N, C-alpha and C positions, 0 to 999 in steps of 0.2 A: 143296283146303283146306276146313277146316271153316268154316262161316259163323258169324259172331258174332250171337247172338240180341240184337236191338236192345232188347227188353224187359228182359233181364237186364243188359245194359250200362247201361241207363238207371237201373235200381235200384242198381247198383254205384256209379255216379257220384253218385247222390243220397245214399247212405250215406256215401261219402267226404266229401261236402260237409257233411253233418250232423256227422260226427265231427270234421271240421276246425274246426267252429264251436263245439264244446263247450269251455268254459273249463277250464283246469287246476284240479283240485280241491285243496282244502287238504290238506296232507300229514298233518295230525293234527287231532283234534277237541278243541277247547278249551271248548266250550259247557257251561254248567252252573254250579252254585253251588260255590264253593271256600272252604273254611274255613281261615282264617289260623292258622298255628302260631306260638306265642309263646315257644318255647324259645331262639330266637336273638336276641341283642341285646335282651334283655327290657326294660331301662329305656327304650330308645328306643320301644318299642311302646305302653306304657300311661302310666306315670307321667311319662315324659320323662327325659332325661339330666340329670345334675347341672350346676350352674353351674360354669363354668370347665373343663369336660371337653371338650376339643377333640381328644382322642386319636384317631388313625386318620383324620384329615382333612387333606388336602394344601392347607390354606388359606394365603393370603398375608397380608401385614400389613394390607391394607385390610379383609379379612374378619375378622381378629382384632380390629381396632379396633372394628368394629361389634358383634362378639359381646361384647366387654368392656363395651360401653355398654348392653347389653340388661338389662332389669329384668323379672322374672317377672310383676309386676303389670300389665304391658302387656296381657295377655290378659283382664284384667277390664274393659277398655274395651268399651263396647257395640259399637264398630266392629270389634272383634276377636273377639268371642264366637262369631259365626257365620261367621267367615272360614274358608273351606274349605281343606283340605290340597290343595296342587297335585298334579298327576298324578304327578310324580316322587317325591313323598313319601307319597302316599295308600296305597301298598302296605304301609306300615309296620305297620298293625294292622287288625283287623276283616276281615269276609268280603266277597267279591266275587261278582258274577254276570256271566258272559260269554255273549254270544249273537251270532249271525251274521245279516247282512242280505244277501239275494240279490235280483238282478233277476228278477222273476217270469217274464219272457219268455225271457231268455237263460240264466237260472240262474247267471250270473256272480256271484262273490262281490264285493259292493260295499264292505262294511265289517264290522268287528268292534267290538262295543260292550261297554263295561265299566261296570257299576254298582257303586259302592263304598258300603258301609253308612254310613260316617261322612259326615255332612252330605248324604247322598243324592246324591253327585256322580256324574255320568255323563260318559264321554268316548267319542269315536268315533275309531277307527283306520281310515283309508281304505285300501282294498285294490285300488282300481281304477286305480292309476297316476297319479292327478291330481297336479299340481305343488304345491309349498308356496306360500303367499301371498308377496307381496313384503315387503320389510323394513318398509315403513310400515303394513302391515296391523295391525289391533288384536290385542292380546295378552289371553289369558284364563288362568284358573287351570289349565285342562286342556291348553291349548296346541293346536297343530295337529299331528296325528299321521298318518303314512303307514306302512304295513306291507308286508312281503314275506316269503315263505317261503324260508328257507335250510335245505333238507332238511326235517326235522321241527321246526325251530325257527322260531318267529315272531319276526322282527326288526322293531322299530318305531323310527322316528325322529321326535322331537318338537321343535318350536321354537315361537316366538311365545307363550312362557310369561310370565305376570306374575311379578314378583319373588316369590320364595318363600324357603325356608330349607333348609339341609342337615341341621341338627339343631334340635330345639325348645328350644335354650338360647341362641339368638341368632346362630348361624352362618348367614350369609345365602347365598342363591343369586340371582344377578342375572337380569334379564329378557332377557339376551343369551345365556343358556345354550342348548345343544343337547343333548338327552338321547337316548341309544340304549338300548333295552330288548330283552331276549331272554326269550321265554316258552318254557320247556322242560318238556314233559310227560313223565313217566316213570310209566307205568301210572296209578295213581290219585293221583299226586303231581304238583305243579306248582311249578317253581322260576322265580321272576321276578327277573331280574338287571337292575339299573339302572346305567347308566354316564353320569355327569354331566360334560360338558365346559363349563367356565365360566371362561374366562380372566380376567374381572374380579376373581374371588374365589378361584380355584383354580389352583395351579401345575401340577397333574397331574389326570387324570380321577379323580373320586370314584366308587367302585364299591361297591354294596351289593346284597345278595340277600335275598329273602323266600321262604318255603316255604308251600305250601297243600296241603290234602288235599281231594279231590273228595267232596262231600256228596250222598249218595243222595237224601235227602229235604230238601235244604237250602232254607231260606227266608231272605229278607232283610227285616228289620223296617224300618219307616219311621224316619226320623231328623228329626223336627221340631226346629227351633231358633228360639228367640225371645230376642233380646237384652234385658237389663234393666240397671238401674243397680245394680251390686254394691257400689260404694264411692263415698261422697260426696267429691268432690274439686273444686278450682277448675275453672272452665270452661277448656277447651283445655289442661289439664295432661296431659302425656304422661310416664308413668314412664320413667326412664332414669338412666344414670350418666355423668357427665362423665369424660373420660380421667383415669385414675389415682385415681378415687374409689370404685371398686367393691370394697368390702371382702369380698365373698363369694367372690371368685375363688380364694382359697387353701384354702377348705374341702375341695374335692375332693382336692387334693394331700395335705392333712394326714390326712383320713379314710382314704385308701387307700394312703398311702405312695408316691405317684407324684411323680417329680421334675418341677419346674416346666417344664423343657425339653420333657418328654414331654407333660405336660398341655396345654401351649399349642399342640400340634399342629404341622403343617407336613409337607411331603413327606419331609423327611429322617428324621423320627421313625418312618416306616413300615417302615424297613428294618433288618435285623439289625446293620448296621455302626454304626448310631447308638449302640447300647448300648456297643459297644467304644470308640467315640469319647469318650463320657462318662466311662467308666472310666479311659481313658488320660489324660484331662484332670484326673482327680482331682476331678471336679465332682459328687460324690455327696452332698454336704452331711452327711457323717458316717453315711450309711445304707449298709447292706449292699447289694451289687450284685445285687439279686433280679431276677426276670423283668421285663423292660421292658413296661409296660402302655400 
């Protein structure tokens, strides 16, 4: 029998031990500066949606009541002027920078970080398998995020979010929401899909997507924010509308020919059967049965 070379056997065992300790690499590279594309859902990106436009949102009655009470002057309050967009809404506009954090000794991927231009917000997506905090832990605008690779797709789960919003016209998102995100790279493009599960305000998950293009020489500018007194008003006055007093809610319906049932949103209005139901009920208000918006 051939004798086993103990020197070679030792080297083989060492190599196997080293290879066994090497962490699994990320399936795809997401690092870099990504430029937001504004061709999709344009009003949501910059100017913001119109008052009374809740189309495409599976909101419940509680969310609708809060949305109808919202007044645009709310954002003139000093407390609101520098209030950052929460992590589930931040992708709506502006550029982002993504970078990875590795353990210098093991080279294991610890976290993926995202810097968003608006308000200079930054969030951490933990990739090291750590558990989420207990329910009583503090909530932040960025929340607590953990990620994993599903093939070439980065899937992120976020909870412990402060209360935020679904749309910037008053539709709320509660602090009990759990958000699932999917980062999908296709060559120099990045699609960011956000799925919001929020039983206090939504009867079904709210899904939105945003698209980015990788920027070769991308830079992120600073975003200083300083609150000021924009409007002189009585102390502790909060702009709002009491139930049934918001006269602006009908403007969206009149300007775009959208039926009230559709404009007020709800899961039912998301599906093709809703249009047929409205037609069958003869509830078109004298309007031609055009495309449901």
